[in-house]
C-alpha positions, 0 to 999 in steps of 0.5 A, spaced: 279 590 701 275 596 702 270 596 708 262 597 707 260 605 706 254 608 709 251 615 708 252 621 713 247 626 713 249 632 717 245 639 719 248 645 722 244 650 725 238 647 722 240 650 715 247 648 713 247 640 710 252 636 708 252 629 706 258 624 706 260 617 705 265 613 710 265 606 713 260 605 719 266 605 725 268 612 722 261 615 721 259 613 728 265 616 731 264 622 727 257 623 729 259 623 736 264 627 736 262 633 731 255 632 732 256 634 740 262 639 738 257 643 733 251 641 736 249 638 729 244 633 727 248 627 724 244 621 722 247 615 719 244 610 714 245 605 708 243 610 703 250 611 700 252 612 693 259 613 689 257 620 688 257 622 695 264 625 697 268 621 702 268 624 709 274 629 709 279 627 714 276 620 715 282 617 718 281 622 724 275 618 726 278 611 724 279 606 730 284 603 726 
């Protein structure tokens, strides 16, 4: 069974924006790790849709 997905919106340097979908646990770890490393603004919300690309290498942030 597939976990519920959420929307990840990331802004880097105030001008580069990226939107992905991932399960909530992976999204939260991604936001913490990548947001800190890149000094990016990362938000997570429930505005997810199938047209969003999956988070690249999401398994790196999957707690399982």
